[in-house]
DOMI-772585 format. One record per residue (C-alpha): residue number from 1; x, y, z; residue in three letters. Coordinates in steps of 0.1 Angstrom, whole numbers, always signed. Example, Ala and Ser with C-alpha at 12.3 -4.5 7.8 and 13.67 -1.06 7.14 Angstrom:
! DOMI-772585
- seq:xx:yy:zz:type
- 1:+123:-45:+78:ALA .
- 2:+137:-11:+71:SER .
This chain:
! DOMI-772585
- seq:xx:yy:zz:type
- 1:+0:+0:+0:MET .
- 2:+13:+35:-8:ALA .
- 3:+27:+55:+21:LEU .
- 4:+4:+79:+38:ARG .
- 5:+20:+103:+62:ALA .
- 6:+10:+130:+86:LEU .
- 7:+31:+159:+99:SER .
- 8:+19:+184:+124:ILE .
- 9:+38:+217:+124:HIS .
- 10:+34:+238:+156:ALA .
- 11:+46:+274:+156:HIS .
- 12:+55:+283:+192:PHE .
- 13:+61:+320:+198:TYR .
- 14:+57:+349:+221:GLN .
- 15:+69:+385:+214:PRO .
- 16:+94:+402:+237:PRO .
- 17:+75:+414:+267:ARG .
- 18:+104:+428:+287:GLU .
- 19:+106:+464:+297:ASP .
- 20:+137:+475:+278:PRO .
- 21:+149:+495:+308:LEU .
- 22:+147:+468:+334:THR .
- 23:+147:+436:+313:GLY .
- 24:+117:+424:+334:ILE .
- 25:+82:+416:+322:ILE .
- 26:+57:+438:+340:PRO .
- 27:+26:+423:+356:SER .
- 28:+0:+418:+328:GLU .
- 29:-37:+420:+333:ALA .
- 30:-56:+390:+321:GLY .
- 31:-28:+365:+329:ALA .
- 32:-41:+358:+364:THR .
- 33:-33:+338:+385:PRO .
- 34:+1:+342:+368:PHE .
- 35:+21:+374:+367:LYS .
- 36:+23:+376:+329:ASN .
- 37:+12:+358:+298:TRP .
- 38:+45:+340:+293:ASN .
- 39:+41:+323:+326:GLU .
- 40:+5:+314:+320:ARG .
- 41:+10:+300:+285:ILE .
- 42:+41:+282:+296:HIS .
- 43:+21:+264:+323:ALA .
- 44:-8:+256:+300:GLU .
- 45:+11:+247:+269:CYS .
- 46:+49:+246:+266:TYR .
- 47:+56:+226:+297:ARG .
- 48:+28:+200:+294:PRO .
- 49:+36:+194:+257:ASN .
- 50:+73:+188:+266:ALA .
- 51:+62:+164:+294:GLU .
- 52:+40:+145:+270:LEU .
- 53:+70:+142:+245:HIS .
- 54:+49:+160:+218:ASN .
- 55:+79:+179:+207:PHE .
- 56:+95:+146:+196:GLU .
- 57:+65:+137:+174:GLN .
- 58:+58:+169:+155:ILE .
- 59:+75:+195:+134:SER .
- 60:+80:+227:+153:PHE .
- 61:+97:+260:+157:ASN .
- 62:+102:+281:+188:ILE .
- 63:+107:+318:+185:GLY .
- 64:+141:+329:+199:PRO .
- 65:+125:+355:+222:THR .
- 66:+104:+328:+237:LEU .
- 67:+134:+304:+240:SER .
- 68:+154:+331:+258:ALA .
- 69:+126:+336:+283:TRP .
- 70:+122:+298:+288:MET .
- 71:+159:+293:+293:ASP .
- 72:+158:+318:+322:LEU .
- 73:+126:+307:+338:HIS .
- 74:+123:+270:+332:ASP .
- 75:+156:+256:+318:PRO .
- 76:+144:+221:+325:GLY .
- 77:+116:+224:+299:THR .
- 78:+141:+239:+274:SER .
- 79:+163:+209:+278:ARG .
- 80:+134:+185:+273:LYS .
- 81:+125:+202:+240:ILE .
- 82:+160:+201:+227:ILE .
- 83:+165:+165:+238:GLU .
- 84:+133:+155:+219:GLN .
- 85:+147:+170:+187:ASP .
- 86:+180:+151:+194:GLN .
- 87:+161:+118:+196:VAL .
- 88:+151:+123:+160:ASN .
- 89:+186:+134:+150:VAL .
- 90:+200:+102:+164:GLN .
- 91:+172:+80:+151:ARG .
- 92:+169:+94:+116:HIS .
- 93:+199:+116:+110:GLY .
- 94:+177:+147:+108:VAL .
- 95:+159:+167:+134:GLY .
- 96:+123:+178:+135:ASN .
- 97:+129:+214:+149:ALA .
- 98:+132:+242:+125:ILE .
- 99:+145:+278:+130:ALA .
- 100:+126:+310:+129:GLN .
- 101:+135:+345:+117:ALA .
- 102:+146:+362:+149:TYR .
- 103:+122:+390:+158:ASN .
- 104:+91:+378:+141:HIS .
- 105:+91:+408:+117:THR .
- 106:+71:+407:+85:ILE .
- 107:+101:+401:+62:LEU .
- 108:+86:+413:+29:PRO .
- 109:+82:+447:+45:LEU .
- 110:+119:+448:+55:GLY .
- 111:+149:+459:+35:SER .
- 112:+172:+433:+21:TYR .
- 113:+197:+442:+49:ARG .
- 114:+171:+436:+76:ASP .
- 115:+160:+403:+60:LYS .
- 116:+197:+391:+62:VAL .
- 117:+200:+402:+99:THR .
- 118:+167:+385:+109:GLN .
- 119:+177:+352:+91:VAL .
- 120:+213:+353:+103:TYR .
- 121:+202:+359:+139:TRP .
- 122:+176:+332:+136:GLY .
- 123:+201:+306:+123:VAL .
- 124:+227:+316:+149:ALA .
- 125:+201:+313:+177:ASP .
- 126:+190:+279:+165:PHE .
- 127:+225:+265:+162:GLU .
- 128:+233:+278:+197:HIS .
- 129:+203:+261:+213:ARG .
- 130:+199:+229:+192:PHE .
- 131:+236:+222:+185:GLY .
- 132:+231:+217:+148:ARG .
- 133:+224:+237:+116:LYS .
- 134:+187:+242:+107:PRO .
- 135:+174:+227:+75:GLN .
- 136:+141:+246:+76:GLY .
- 137:+130:+280:+88:MET .
- 138:+96:+293:+97:TRP .
- 139:+88:+327:+82:LEU .
- 140:+68:+349:+106:PRO .
- 141:+31:+348:+96:GLU .
- 142:+45:+328:+66:THR .
- 143:+49:+362:+50:ALA .
- 144:+69:+357:+19:VAL .
- 145:+85:+373:-12:ASP .
- 146:+111:+360:-36:VAL .
- 147:+138:+381:-20:GLU .
- 148:+131:+365:+14:THR .
- 149:+134:+330:-1:LEU .
- 150:+166:+340:-17:GLU .
- 151:+180:+351:+17:VAL .
- 152:+170:+318:+32:LEU .
- 153:+188:+299:+4:ALA .
- 154:+219:+320:+9:ARG .
- 155:+219:+309:+46:HIS .
- 156:+216:+272:+35:ASN .
- 157:+180:+269:+45:ILE .
- 158:+165:+241:+24:GLN .
- 159:+127:+245:+31:PHE .
- 160:+100:+265:+46:THR .
- 161:+62:+261:+51:ILE .
- 162:+36:+282:+34:LEU .
- 163:-2:+284:+31:ALA .
- 164:-17:+268:+0:PRO .
- 165:-30:+302:-13:TRP .
- 166:+5:+315:-13:GLN .
- 167:+13:+293:-43:ALA .
- 168:+9:+308:-78:ASP .
- 169:-11:+278:-88:CYS .
- 170:-49:+271:-89:GLU .
- 171:-48:+234:-86:ASP .
- 172:-22:+229:-60:LEU .
- 173:-18:+194:-46:ASP .
- 174:-8:+199:-9:PRO .
- 175:+2:+162:-4:THR .
- 176:+37:+168:-17:GLU .
- 177:+64:+195:-15:PRO .
- 178:+73:+218:-44:TYR .
- 179:+104:+236:-57:ILE .
- 180:+105:+273:-62:VAL .
- 181:+132:+285:-86:THR .
- 182:+151:+316:-73:LEU .
- 183:+175:+340:-89:PRO .
- 184:+212:+330:-93:ASN .
- 185:+203:+293:-99:GLN .
- 186:+191:+288:-63:ARG .
- 187:+160:+271:-52:GLN .
- 188:+138:+265:-22:MET .
- 189:+116:+236:-12:THR .
- 190:+81:+246:+0:ILE .
- 191:+57:+225:+20:PHE .
- 192:+22:+238:+17:PHE .
- 193:+0:+229:+46:TYR .
- 194:-35:+214:+41:HIS .
- 195:-59:+242:+42:ARG .
- 196:-92:+226:+54:GLU .
- 197:-75:+202:+79:LEU .
- 198:-54:+230:+94:SER .
- 199:-85:+252:+98:ALA .
- 200:-104:+224:+115:ARG .
- 201:-76:+218:+140:VAL .
- 202:-72:+255:+146:SER .
- 203:-107:+269:+147:PHE .
- 204:-132:+240:+153:ASP .
- 205:-127:+227:+188:PRO .
- 206:-156:+202:+184:THR .
- 207:-137:+183:+158:SER .
- 208:-106:+178:+181:THR .
- 209:-123:+164:+212:ILE .
- 210:-114:+128:+203:ASN .
- 211:-82:+121:+184:ALA .
- 212:-92:+86:+172:ASP .
- 213:-125:+99:+157:LEU .
- 214:-106:+128:+142:PHE .
- 215:-81:+105:+125:ALA .
- 216:-108:+81:+113:GLN .
- 217:-135:+105:+102:ASN .
- 218:-116:+136:+91:ILE .
- 219:-79:+129:+85:LEU .
- 220:-83:+98:+63:GLN .
- 221:-106:+116:+39:SER .
- 222:-79:+142:+31:CYS .
- 223:-57:+117:+13:PHE .
- 224:-61:+113:-24:SER .
- 225:-75:+79:-34:SER .
- 226:-63:+85:-69:HIS .
- 227:-27:+89:-57:LYS .
- 228:-31:+59:-34:SER .
- 229:-42:+38:-63:ASN .
- 230:-12:+49:-83:GLN .
- 231:+11:+40:-55:GLY .
- 232:+22:+76:-48:ASP .
- 233:+34:+85:-13:ALA .
- 234:+14:+113:+3:GLN .
- 235:+21:+137:+31:LEU .
- 236:-6:+157:+48:ILE .
- 237:+9:+187:+67:LEU .
- 238:-12:+205:+93:VAL .
- 239:+1:+239:+104:ALA .
- 240:-11:+257:+135:SER .
- 241:-2:+280:+163:ASP .
- 242:+15:+258:+189:GLY .
- 243:-2:+276:+217:GLU .
- 244:-35:+260:+205:LEU .
- 245:-24:+228:+222:TYR .
- 246:-34:+235:+258:GLY .
- 247:-36:+273:+260:HIS .
- 248:-60:+285:+233:HIS .
- 249:-79:+252:+235:GLN .
- 250:-80:+233:+268:HIS .
- 251:-68:+196:+267:LEU .
- 252:-56:+198:+231:ARG .
- 253:-21:+189:+242:ASP .
- 254:-36:+155:+251:LEU .
- 255:-54:+154:+217:PHE .
- 256:-21:+161:+200:LEU .
- 257:-3:+134:+219:ALA .
- 258:-29:+108:+210:ARG .
- 259:-32:+119:+174:LEU .
- 260:+6:+116:+166:VAL .
- 261:+13:+86:+187:ASP .
- 262:-16:+61:+182:GLY .
- 263:-47:+74:+165:ALA .
- 264:-31:+80:+131:SER .
- 265:-7:+51:+131:SER .
- 266:-35:+26:+139:GLN .
- 267:-49:+36:+105:LEU .
- 268:-16:+31:+87:GLY .
- 269:-7:+68:+86:ILE .
- 270:+29:+73:+95:ARG .
- 271:+40:+103:+115:PRO .
- 272:+68:+123:+99:THR .
- 273:+82:+158:+95:TYR .
- 274:+96:+178:+65:PRO .
- 275:+133:+171:+69:ALA .
- 276:+126:+134:+73:LEU .
- 277:+102:+134:+43:TRP .
- 278:+129:+149:+21:LEU .
- 279:+153:+121:+29:LYS .
- 280:+131:+97:+9:SER .
- 281:+109:+119:-13:PHE .
- 282:+124:+148:-32:LEU .
- 283:+101:+174:-47:PRO .
- 284:+89:+165:-82:ARG .
- 285:+71:+196:-93:ARG .
- 286:+78:+233:-95:ARG .
- 287:+56:+263:-85:VAL .
- 288:+58:+300:-82:GLY .
- 289:+47:+320:-51:ILE .
- 290:+24:+349:-47:ARG .
- 291:+46:+376:-34:GLU .
- 292:+37:+397:-3:ASP .
- 293:+13:+371:+10:THR .
- 294:+8:+355:+45:SER .
- 295:-12:+329:+64:TRP .
- 296:-33:+352:+86:SER .
- 297:-42:+380:+62:CYS .
- 298:-61:+372:+31:HIS .
- 299:-52:+407:+18:HIS .
- 300:-16:+398:+14:GLY .
- 301:+3:+416:+41:ILE .
- 302:-21:+446:+45:SER .
- 303:-27:+437:+81:ARG .
- 304:+8:+450:+91:TRP .
- 305:+6:+480:+69:MET .
- 306:-27:+497:+74:GLY .
- 307:-64:+492:+68:GLN .
- 308:-78:+458:+59:CYS .
- 309:-110:+438:+69:SER .
- 310:-89:+413:+89:CYS .
- 311:-91:+438:+117:THR .
- 312:-124:+458:+120:PRO .
- 313:-125:+495:+128:GLY .
- 314:-102:+524:+119:ASP .
- 315:-67:+509:+114:ALA .
- 316:-51:+541:+100:ASN .
- 317:-28:+541:+131:TRP .
- 318:-11:+510:+116:LYS .
- 319:+1:+529:+85:ALA .
- 320:+11:+559:+106:GLN .
- 321:+31:+538:+130:MET .
- 322:+49:+519:+102:ARG .
- 323:+57:+552:+85:TYR .
- 324:+71:+566:+118:ALA .
- 325:+92:+535:+124:PHE .
- 326:+105:+532:+89:GLU .
- 327:+116:+568:+90:ARG .
- 328:+133:+562:+123:LEU .
- 329:+150:+531:+111:ALA .
- 330:+164:+549:+81:SER .
- 331:+178:+577:+104:GLU .
- 332:+193:+552:+128:LEU .
- 333:+210:+532:+100:ASP .
- 334:+224:+564:+85:HIS .
- 335:+239:+575:+118:ILE .
- 336:+251:+540:+127:TYR .
- 337:+269:+536:+93:GLN .
- 338:+285:+571:+95:ASP .
- 339:+296:+566:+131:ALA .
- 340:+311:+531:+126:THR .
- 341:+327:+531:+92:ARG .
- 342:+359:+548:+104:MET .
- 343:+363:+520:+130:LEU .
- 344:+348:+489:+115:ILE .
- 345:+355:+473:+81:GLN .
- 346:+319:+462:+76:ASP .
- 347:+293:+478:+100:PRO .
- 348:+264:+455:+87:TRP .
- 349:+284:+424:+92:LEU .
- 350:+291:+437:+127:LEU .
- 351:+254:+440:+133:ARG .
- 352:+248:+405:+121:ASN .
- 353:+275:+391:+142:ARG .
- 354:+263:+409:+173:TYR .
- 355:+239:+380:+179:ILE .
- 356:+269:+359:+190:HIS .
- 357:+276:+385:+217:VAL .
- 358:+240:+384:+228:LEU .
- 359:+242:+346:+230:LEU .
- 360:+273:+348:+251:GLY .
- 361:+295:+330:+225:GLN .
- 362:+321:+358:+222:ILE .
- 363:+328:+390:+241:SER .
- 364:+321:+423:+223:LEU .
- 365:+358:+433:+228:GLU .
- 366:+370:+401:+211:ALA .
- 367:+346:+405:+182:MET .
- 368:+356:+441:+177:LEU .
- 369:+392:+431:+179:GLY .
- 370:+386:+409:+149:GLU .
- 371:+367:+435:+129:MET .
- 372:+382:+469:+137:ALA .
- 373:+407:+487:+116:HIS .
- 374:+429:+493:+147:ARG .
- 375:+429:+488:+184:ALA .
- 376:+399:+506:+199:LEU .
- 377:+398:+527:+231:THR .
- 378:+374:+517:+259:SER .
- 379:+353:+548:+250:GLN .
- 380:+351:+537:+213:GLU .
- 381:+340:+502:+224:ILE .
- 382:+314:+517:+247:HIS .
- 383:+300:+539:+219:ARG .
- 384:+299:+509:+195:LEU .
- 385:+281:+489:+222:HIS .
- 386:+254:+515:+226:LEU .
- 387:+249:+517:+188:MET .
- 388:+246:+480:+185:LEU .
- 389:+221:+479:+213:GLU .
- 390:+202:+507:+194:ALA .
- 391:+202:+484:+164:GLN .
- 392:+188:+456:+185:ARG .
- 393:+160:+477:+197:GLU .
- 394:+154:+490:+161:ARG .
- 395:+149:+453:+151:GLN .
- 396:+125:+447:+180:ARG .
- 397:+103:+477:+172:MET .
- 398:+92:+459:+140:PHE .
- 399:+78:+429:+159:THR .
- 400:+47:+419:+139:SER .
- 401:+24:+416:+169:CYS .
- 402:+25:+454:+172:GLY .
- 403:+3:+456:+141:TRP .
- 404:-17:+424:+144:PHE .
- 405:-47:+436:+163:PHE .
- 406:-73:+463:+157:ASP .
- 407:-64:+490:+182:ASP .
- 408:-32:+507:+192:PHE .
- 409:-39:+506:+230:ASP .
- 410:-27:+471:+235:ARG .
- 411:+5:+458:+251:ILE .
- 412:+20:+447:+218:GLU .
- 413:+20:+481:+200:PRO .
- 414:+29:+499:+232:ARG .
- 415:+59:+476:+236:ASN .
- 416:+70:+484:+200:ASN .
- 417:+69:+521:+207:VAL .
- 418:+90:+515:+239:ALA .
- 419:+116:+497:+219:TYR .
- 420:+117:+526:+194:ALA .
- 421:+121:+551:+222:ALA .
- 422:+150:+530:+236:GLN .
- 423:+167:+530:+202:ALA .
- 424:+164:+568:+201:VAL .
- 425:+178:+571:+236:ARG .
- 426:+208:+547:+230:LEU .
- 427:+218:+564:+198:MET .
- 428:+217:+598:+215:ARG .
- 429:+239:+585:+243:LEU .
- 430:+263:+570:+217:ALA .
- 431:+265:+599:+193:THR .
- 432:+248:+630:+208:GLY .
- 433:+223:+630:+179:ILE .
- 434:+188:+633:+192:ASN .
- 435:+160:+621:+170:LEU .
- 436:+133:+625:+196:GLU .
- 437:+115:+656:+181:ALA .
- 438:+109:+641:+147:GLU .
- 439:+99:+607:+160:VAL .
- 440:+75:+623:+185:ALA .
- 441:+59:+644:+157:SER .
- 442:+54:+612:+136:ASP .
- 443:+39:+593:+165:LEU .
- 444:+14:+621:+172:GLU .
- 445:-7:+606:+144:ARG .
- 446:-9:+572:+160:VAL .
- 447:-39:+572:+183:THR .
- 448:-62:+546:+198:SER .
- 449:-98:+550:+187:THR .
- 450:-109:+531:+218:ARG .
- 451:-91:+551:+245:THR .
- 452:-75:+580:+226:GLN .
- 453:-41:+569:+239:LEU .
- 454:-15:+585:+217:ASN .
- 455:+18:+568:+207:ALA .
- 456:+38:+599:+214:ASN .
- 457:+25:+597:+250:GLN .
- 458:+40:+562:+253:VAL .
- 459:+72:+572:+235:PHE .
- 460:+77:+603:+257:SER .
- 461:+68:+585:+289:ALA .
- 462:+95:+559:+282:HIS .
- 463:+122:+586:+276:LEU .
- 464:+113:+605:+307:ARG .
- 465:+113:+574:+328:ARG .
- 466:+147:+565:+313:ALA .
- 467:+160:+599:+322:GLU .
- 468:+148:+595:+358:GLY .
- 469:+165:+561:+361:ILE .
- 470:+198:+577:+348:GLU .
- 471:+195:+605:+374:GLU .
- 472:+190:+579:+401:LEU .
- 473:+221:+560:+390:ARG .
- 474:+242:+592:+389:VAL .
- 475:+229:+601:+424:GLY .
- 476:+239:+566:+438:PHE .
- 477:+273:+569:+421:ALA .
- 478:+279:+603:+438:ASP .
């Protein structure tokens, strides 16, 4: 009988929630009885799925910002997740974990240079945690364009996962992967998830109460009888938010455990994951992609740019905030390049390599010693450190969650504004150049229709609070 296989891909991610001044997540309303959402979701989802060994049975990615939090607050669960990937490496020669672009930014909206940084940082973080090179990478919101795929290929990423409507093809068969031809004779393998089945798992809780019934009555019908009769192997890939399994939907961690380790295999459906599938079944067909598309906005990537019907109400604030941040990013980059080019051979390679300092793999002094034109003074090293931290905040301010919802007055957009303010502050400390006035002017046009909170209020409050903390530190030093 022809092989029928099932792969569940779970995307585990939380945005950075830390206050950029303290590095601590403030108490968050709604997360009760836990102090913040990271703690609550961890207790309901990440830890129980690790204890059930679900990470061994599925394809998954974990966002670097979430991994960093988990390393600090529950290193035991982090170790379990990595060990479960290693079980597959030892058993099959390829692991089931894949990397993620670092800050969960919408890559098609970024410059080529930002795409490179996000992919470079994501690869470096994955190698640091999992001890091996990633074969696949999850694109935030599966947002894609050809340039993004080219950057993946340049970083030796072999495959990614997209929604079926992102293929430039009307009769897509999602039971096999495809090749996308890229410039410069490169290519990328794409696994397209099964649309209807992924939607059932994600949005129809009544269908996932019983894993055995789900496998028998729903999963089996998704395979092509024609391909089975021809003897063609088939892979059904289900993609979903990983937090579905236990947090968004109660007890679905148990559903997942039964589905991948019993319910499907009893029907002759073999569990697998993309890297393992490619060991035996190379892509046979080619396809193009629809550029500037994603999995959670059926208007391309409009959700992260401005108005679209995915989020009701007046979303003009989204366009204004993106305009403000893009102007700020351009100014920060210009200042950074001008201030570093007399000291460093390649300022943008320095930014990319800074992830190794953040991961504790090399000291800043050692890295600068390798890349500087000459021996640097302690003051020059300090200035470079401030500018690199400004670049780190500049990456964080584009975190996609800041644009996902319908209103500005939520923790995610406010956090993005705080990261922007921190970038302005750090660049001022490093160079004396103050961008506050022009950024404040741009952010005046970003306002919540629900509470009338203005983004400049958040921006200015962060800067004033930072000044107060600096004054306290000077006072203690005196």
